[in-house]
C-alpha positions as CSV (number, residue, x, y, z in Angstrom):
1,X,0.3,-0.1,0.0
2,X,1.3,3.3,-0.7
3,X,1.8,6.4,1.1
4,X,0.1,9.4,0.6
5,X,1.0,10.9,3.9
6,X,2.7,13.3,2.0
7,X,0.8,14.1,-1.3
8,X,-2.1,14.9,1.8
9,X,-0.2,17.2,3.4
10,X,-0.4,20.4,0.8
11,X,-2.7,22.9,0.8
12,X,-2.9,21.7,-2.8
13,X,-2.6,18.6,-3.4
14,X,-3.1,15.4,-6.6
15,X,-4.5,12.8,-5.4
16,X,-8.0,11.7,-7.3
17,X,-11.1,9.3,-6.5
18,X,-10.7,6.1,-9.1
19,X,-13.7,3.5,-9.3
20,X,-13.5,-0.1,-11.4
21,X,-16.9,-1.9,-11.6
22,X,-17.5,-4.7,-12.8
23,X,-20.1,-5.9,-14.5
24,X,-21.5,-10.0,-13.7
25,X,-20.8,-10.2,-17.6
26,X,-17.2,-9.8,-17.4
27,X,-17.0,-5.7,-18.8
28,X,-15.0,-3.7,-16.7
29,X,-14.8,0.3,-16.8
30,X,-13.2,2.9,-15.1
31,X,-14.3,6.4,-13.5
32,X,-12.1,9.0,-12.4
33,X,-13.0,12.3,-10.1
34,X,-10.2,14.1,-12.3
35,X,-10.5,16.0,-14.9
36,X,-8.2,13.9,-17.4
37,X,-8.3,10.2,-17.9
38,X,-6.0,8.4,-15.9
39,X,-3.8,5.1,-17.6
40,X,-4.1,2.3,-14.2
41,X,-3.3,-1.5,-15.7
42,X,-4.6,-1.3,-18.6
43,X,-7.5,0.3,-18.1
44,X,-8.5,3.6,-18.7
45,X,-10.6,5.8,-15.2
46,X,-12.9,8.4,-17.5
47,X,-13.3,11.8,-15.9
48,X,-16.7,11.8,-17.7
49,X,-19.8,10.5,-16.2
50,X,-17.9,12.5,-13.2
51,X,-18.9,9.6,-10.2
52,X,-18.8,11.2,-6.2
53,X,-19.3,8.9,-3.3
54,X,-20.5,10.0,0.1
55,X,-18.5,9.7,3.0
56,X,-16.2,6.8,3.0
57,X,-16.6,5.2,6.2
58,X,-15.8,1.7,7.1
59,X,-16.0,-0.5,11.2
60,X,-13.7,-3.4,12.6
61,X,-17.3,-5.4,13.7
62,X,-19.8,-6.8,11.7
63,X,-22.6,-3.8,10.5
64,X,-23.0,-3.9,7.1
65,X,-20.4,-1.2,5.6
66,X,-22.9,1.3,2.8
67,X,-21.7,4.3,0.9
68,X,-24.1,6.1,-1.9
69,X,-22.7,6.3,-5.0
70,X,-23.6,8.8,-7.6
71,X,-22.9,9.7,-11.1
72,X,-23.9,11.0,-14.5
73,X,-25.5,8.7,-16.9
74,X,-23.8,8.8,-20.9
75,X,-24.1,7.9,-23.6
76,X,-21.1,5.3,-23.7
77,X,-20.8,4.5,-20.6
78,X,-23.5,4.4,-17.8
79,X,-26.6,4.7,-19.6
80,X,-29.8,4.7,-18.6
81,X,-30.7,1.1,-20.5
82,X,-28.2,-0.6,-19.3
83,X,-29.7,0.2,-15.5
84,X,-33.3,-0.9,-16.6
85,X,-31.9,-4.1,-17.8
86,X,-30.1,-5.3,-15.0
87,X,-26.5,-5.5,-16.1
88,X,-24.5,-3.2,-13.6
89,X,-27.1,-5.4,-11.0
90,X,-24.1,-7.2,-8.7
91,X,-21.3,-5.1,-9.9
92,X,-18.3,-5.3,-8.1
93,X,-17.0,-1.8,-7.1
94,X,-12.9,-0.9,-6.0
95,X,-13.0,2.8,-4.9
96,X,-9.6,3.6,-4.5
97,X,-7.2,6.6,-4.7
98,X,-4.2,8.1,-6.8
99,X,-1.7,10.8,-7.3
100,X,-2.6,11.2,-10.8
101,X,1.0,13.3,-11.4
102,X,2.2,9.9,-10.4
103,X,-0.3,7.5,-10.8
104,X,1.9,3.9,-11.1
105,X,3.6,4.5,-8.1
106,X,0.6,3.0,-6.0
107,X,-2.8,3.2,-5.0
108,X,-4.8,4.1,-2.2
109,X,-7.6,1.5,-1.0
110,X,-10.7,3.1,0.2
111,X,-13.4,0.5,0.1
112,X,-15.0,-2.3,-2.2
113,X,-18.1,-4.3,-2.7
114,X,-21.1,-5.0,-4.5
115,X,-23.8,-2.7,-6.2
116,X,-27.3,-2.7,-4.7
117,X,-29.8,-0.7,-5.0
118,X,-29.7,1.8,-7.9
119,X,-31.9,4.7,-8.6
120,X,-32.3,6.7,-12.4
121,X,-33.7,11.0,-12.3
122,X,-33.8,11.0,-16.2
123,X,-34.0,14.7,-17.3
124,X,-34.4,16.2,-20.9
125,X,-30.6,16.2,-20.6
126,X,-29.8,12.7,-20.3
127,X,-30.4,12.6,-16.1
128,X,-28.1,10.3,-13.7
129,X,-27.9,7.6,-10.9
130,X,-27.5,6.9,-7.4
131,X,-26.1,3.7,-6.4
132,X,-25.7,2.0,-2.7
133,X,-22.7,0.6,-2.0
134,X,-22.2,-2.6,0.7
135,X,-19.0,-3.7,1.9
136,X,-18.2,-7.6,1.8
137,X,-19.7,-7.4,5.6
138,X,-23.0,-8.0,4.0
139,X,-22.7,-11.6,3.0
140,X,-22.8,-11.8,7.0
141,X,-26.2,-11.2,6.2
142,X,-27.3,-14.3,4.6
143,X,-28.3,-17.5,6.1
144,X,-25.4,-20.1,5.1
145,X,-27.6,-23.0,6.9
146,X,-29.2,-24.6,4.2
147,X,-32.7,-25.8,4.0
148,X,-34.3,-29.6,4.2
149,X,-35.3,-30.1,0.8
150,X,-36.0,-33.0,-1.6
151,X,-35.0,-30.7,-4.9
152,X,-30.8,-30.6,-5.3
153,X,-29.7,-27.1,-4.0
154,X,-27.0,-27.2,-6.1
155,X,-27.5,-24.7,-9.7
156,X,-26.5,-27.0,-12.8
157,X,-22.9,-26.5,-13.6
158,X,-21.8,-25.2,-10.9
159,X,-19.4,-25.6,-8.0
160,X,-21.3,-28.6,-6.4
161,X,-23.1,-29.7,-9.4
162,X,-19.5,-30.4,-11.4
163,X,-22.0,-31.0,-14.8
164,X,-19.7,-29.8,-17.6
165,X,-21.7,-27.7,-19.3
166,X,-20.0,-27.0,-22.5
167,X,-21.5,-29.9,-23.7
168,X,-24.8,-29.4,-23.4
169,X,-24.1,-25.3,-24.8
170,X,-25.2,-25.2,-28.5
171,X,-25.0,-22.1,-30.8
172,X,-28.6,-21.3,-32.5
173,X,-30.5,-18.7,-34.8
174,X,-34.6,-17.1,-33.3
175,X,-36.1,-17.7,-36.4
176,X,-39.7,-16.3,-35.0
177,X,-40.9,-14.3,-32.6
178,X,-44.8,-14.6,-31.7
179,X,-44.7,-13.2,-28.4
180,X,-42.3,-11.4,-26.2
181,X,-41.4,-14.6,-24.3
182,X,-41.7,-16.9,-27.4
183,X,-39.7,-18.3,-29.5
184,X,-38.1,-20.7,-31.7
185,X,-34.9,-21.1,-32.7
186,X,-32.7,-22.7,-35.8
187,X,-31.7,-26.1,-33.3
188,X,-33.1,-28.8,-32.5
189,X,-35.1,-27.9,-29.0
190,X,-36.2,-30.2,-26.7
191,X,-37.4,-30.6,-22.7
192,X,-33.6,-30.6,-21.7
193,X,-33.9,-26.7,-22.1
194,X,-36.5,-26.4,-19.6
195,X,-35.3,-24.5,-16.7
196,X,-32.1,-23.9,-19.1
197,X,-30.6,-19.8,-20.3
198,X,-31.3,-18.7,-23.7
199,X,-28.4,-15.6,-24.0
200,X,-28.7,-13.4,-26.9
201,X,-25.0,-12.5,-28.9
202,X,-25.5,-9.6,-30.3
203,X,-28.3,-6.8,-30.6
204,X,-29.1,-4.4,-27.8
205,X,-29.9,-7.6,-25.5
206,X,-26.3,-9.0,-26.1
207,X,-24.7,-10.8,-22.7
208,X,-28.4,-10.8,-20.9
209,X,-30.0,-14.4,-19.9
210,X,-33.3,-15.2,-20.3
211,X,-34.9,-18.3,-17.9
212,X,-36.2,-20.8,-20.2
213,X,-39.8,-22.0,-18.4
214,X,-40.8,-24.7,-20.6
215,X,-40.4,-26.3,-24.6
216,X,-43.8,-26.8,-26.0
217,X,-43.6,-28.2,-29.2
218,X,-40.2,-26.7,-30.1
219,X,-41.5,-23.5,-29.2
220,X,-39.3,-21.8,-26.0
221,X,-41.2,-20.0,-23.8
222,X,-39.1,-18.1,-21.2
223,X,-40.2,-16.9,-17.8
224,X,-40.4,-12.9,-18.4
225,X,-39.2,-11.3,-21.3
226,X,-36.4,-9.2,-22.1
227,X,-35.8,-5.4,-21.7
228,X,-36.1,-5.6,-25.4
229,X,-38.0,-7.2,-28.1
230,X,-36.3,-10.4,-29.4
231,X,-36.1,-10.4,-33.4
232,X,-35.6,-13.1,-35.7
233,X,-32.0,-13.7,-37.4
234,X,-30.2,-12.7,-34.1
235,X,-27.3,-15.5,-32.3
236,X,-28.5,-16.7,-29.4
237,X,-26.9,-19.6,-26.7
238,X,-28.8,-22.3,-25.1
239,X,-28.0,-24.3,-22.3
240,X,-29.6,-27.2,-21.0
241,X,-31.2,-26.3,-17.7
242,X,-32.7,-29.0,-14.6
243,X,-35.8,-29.9,-12.6
244,X,-33.3,-30.4,-9.6
245,X,-34.9,-34.1,-9.3
246,X,-33.1,-36.6,-7.6
247,X,-34.5,-39.0,-10.7
248,X,-33.0,-36.4,-13.2
249,X,-29.8,-36.1,-11.7
250,X,-29.7,-40.0,-11.3
251,X,-31.1,-40.4,-15.2
252,X,-29.7,-37.2,-17.4
253,X,-26.5,-36.4,-15.6
254,X,-25.4,-39.6,-14.4
255,X,-24.3,-36.9,-11.2
256,X,-26.5,-38.9,-8.2
257,X,-23.1,-38.3,-5.9
258,X,-23.2,-34.4,-6.9
259,X,-26.7,-34.1,-5.5
260,X,-27.6,-31.8,-3.2
261,X,-30.9,-32.3,-1.4
262,X,-32.6,-35.1,0.6
263,X,-35.0,-36.9,-2.2
264,X,-35.7,-40.0,0.6
265,X,-36.8,-37.6,3.5
266,X,-40.2,-38.2,3.8
267,X,-41.8,-34.5,4.0
268,X,-45.0,-33.2,5.4
269,X,-47.3,-34.7,3.5
270,X,-46.4,-37.9,5.0
271,X,-49.3,-39.0,7.1
272,X,-51.6,-38.6,4.3
273,X,-50.0,-41.3,1.7
274,X,-52.1,-43.4,4.1
275,X,-55.0,-43.5,5.2
276,X,-55.6,-44.9,8.9
277,X,-52.3,-44.5,11.0
């Protein structure tokens, strides 16, 4: 960690705040309070749209550290459409300080966390946004004890499931759109893609995942529409799904050893199965 005590001594300093934002789709963005862009580790920290934090305060307890982030909406960086589409939901944010004259000499970490609730303020000139930055201690709010259930608690392809998704993912093209949640694709699809994912590879929805509810007569039925209407000709990636039942895990995936559920534990309806008992 760099020593910034000397840079803080003069009345006129050369320090600037920098933000590094990494979205869930892997895109990294950099912003700075300096009036000129700053390059660090191959990433350009742009001076527009300007971003300003609230007071930065951290504690040594388990209380959740939060702060507010505000900035201007921009046509080429943070747009109202991207915020509405959820592209910044859960984005990892790192706030640090650098001496813009000697940026390569080190940085002073100030805060890190994930973006929480985002509020947009739209105006005729573009608008602005405000977001809550939740610190690492926010993870302590989640329950770490899993509930007993007959269904698997892992997600298909995650570290606990261990199924390789590469051979279960195919590329296709949308051939017809019947309504905002019903499409057909060029690839042959069946019930294996129920509870799966459809990800557009081009167009305004590129990079966003849509959950597939079911497959009916070769048509994909989505749980909810994507932010922008789908169109015929859009390239998509299709990934198989899993209904999280033990019979599916054993029969289709052969993955019983990694099943994260209790399919043989009696449930609350046990007494109704044996009338008179």
